[in-house]
C-alpha positions in Angstrom: 0.5 12.7 -18.3 0.4 9.9 -15.7 -2.6 9.7 -13.4 -2.3 6.5 -11.4 -2.9 6.5 -7.7 -0.5 4.3 -5.6 -2.4 3.2 -2.4 0.0 2.7 0.5 -1.3 0.8 3.5 0.2 -0.8 6.6 0.4 -4.6 6.7 2.9 -6.1 9.1 1.5 -6.9 12.6 2.0 -9.6 15.1 -1.7 -10.7 14.8 -2.5 -12.4 11.5 -6.2 -11.3 11.8 -5.1 -7.6 11.9 -3.0 -8.3 8.8 -6.0 -9.8 7.0 -8.2 -6.9 8.0 -5.6 -4.4 6.7 -5.4 -6.3 3.3 -9.3 -6.3 3.1 -9.5 -2.6 4.0 -6.8 -1.7 1.4 -8.8 -3.6 -1.2 -12.1 -1.9 -0.1 -10.4 1.6 -0.3 -9.0 0.8 -3.8 -12.5 -0.3 -4.9 -13.9 2.9 -3.5 -11.4 5.1 -5.4 -12.1 3.2 -8.6 -15.9 2.9 -8.3 -16.8 6.2 -6.6 -13.9 8.5 -7.7 -13.2 7.1 -11.2 -9.4 6.8 -10.4 -6.9 4.3 -11.7 -5.5 2.7 -8.6 -2.5 0.6 -8.0 -2.7 -1.1 -4.6 0.5 -3.1 -3.8 -1.1 -4.6 -0.7 -4.1 -5.9 -2.7 -1.7 -7.1 -5.4 1.3 -8.4 -3.4 -0.4 -10.4 -0.7 -2.1 -12.9 -3.1 1.2 -13.1 -5.0 3.1 -13.9 -1.8 0.5 -16.6 -0.8 0.7 -18.1 -4.3 4.5 -18.2 -4.1 4.3 -20.1 -0.9 1.5 -22.5 -2.0 2.8 -23.2 -5.5 6.6 -22.9 -5.1 7.2 -23.4 -1.4 8.7 -20.0 -1.1 7.5 -18.5 2.1 8.2 -15.5 4.3 11.1 -17.2 6.1 12.8 -18.3 2.9 16.5 -17.3 3.0 16.5 -16.0 -0.5 17.2 -12.3 -0.5 14.6 -11.4 -3.1 11.8 -12.2 -0.7 13.0 -9.8 2.0 11.3 -6.5 2.9 14.2 -4.9 1.1 12.9 -6.5 -2.2 9.2 -5.7 -1.7 9.7 -2.1 -0.5 12.9 -1.0 -2.3 12.5 -2.8 -5.6 9.0 -4.0 -6.2 7.1 -1.1 -4.6 9.6 1.6 -5.7 9.2 0.6 -9.4 5.4 0.6 -9.1 5.4 4.0 -7.3 7.6 5.6 -10.0 4.8 5.2 -12.6 2.2 6.9 -10.3 1.2 10.6 -10.0 -0.1 10.3 -6.5 0.7 8.4 -3.3 -2.5 7.9 -1.2 -1.6 6.8 2.3 -4.4 4.7 3.8 -4.4 5.9 7.4 -5.3 2.7 9.3 -4.2 2.1 12.8 -0.4 1.7 12.8 0.2 3.6 9.5 2.6 6.1 11.1 4.8 3.4 12.4 4.9 1.4 9.2 8.4 1.0 7.8 7.0 0.4 4.3 4.9 3.5 4.3 7.7 5.7 5.6 9.9 4.4 2.7 7.1 5.0 0.2 6.6 8.6 1.5 10.3 9.3 1.1 10.3 7.8 -2.4 7.3 9.9 -3.4 8.9 13.1 -2.0 12.2 12.4 -3.8 10.3 11.9 -7.1 7.9 14.9 -6.8 4.9 12.6 -6.4 1.8 14.2 -4.7 1.0 12.7 -1.3 -2.5 12.5 0.1 -4.0 10.8 3.1 -7.1 8.6 3.0 -8.9 8.3 6.3 -11.7 5.8 7.0 -14.9 7.7 8.1 -17.0 4.5 8.4 -14.8 1.5 7.7 -17.6 -1.0 7.1 -19.7 1.5 5.2 -17.1 2.0 2.5 -16.9 5.8 3.1 -13.5 7.3 2.9 -12.3 10.9 3.2 -9.3 12.2 1.3 -7.0 14.8 3.0 -4.3 16.6 1.2 -1.4 17.3 3.4 2.2 18.3 2.5 4.7 15.8 3.8 7.9 17.0 5.5 11.2 15.2 5.3 
């Protein structure tokens, strides 16, 4: 029986500082789930952002590269989908902007289509590393 939690978090924003904060908060939430809940957590944001930066630094492949495999289509519909398929739970990190996130919307639909449980993780005190998990049934 699989028991991996997929941690979905919003990323894209016009302000790079907000994007860095979202990446940091996703990493902190993943750390909380591992350290305090004993869960096995897969955090695509924590994983993919460093990979994306390394691709740009080492291979000159950046976000504006015309190659199709770097598009959001690749990250959401290929990379993230394949990761989500091995998970038992989708935990949505409810940071500002999560409800408008195209990526999170796609991840929720994928989870619903694959019978994966969906929970919502809300920051109670963001700098204090305290998180609250809410179980809520998603509707299509």
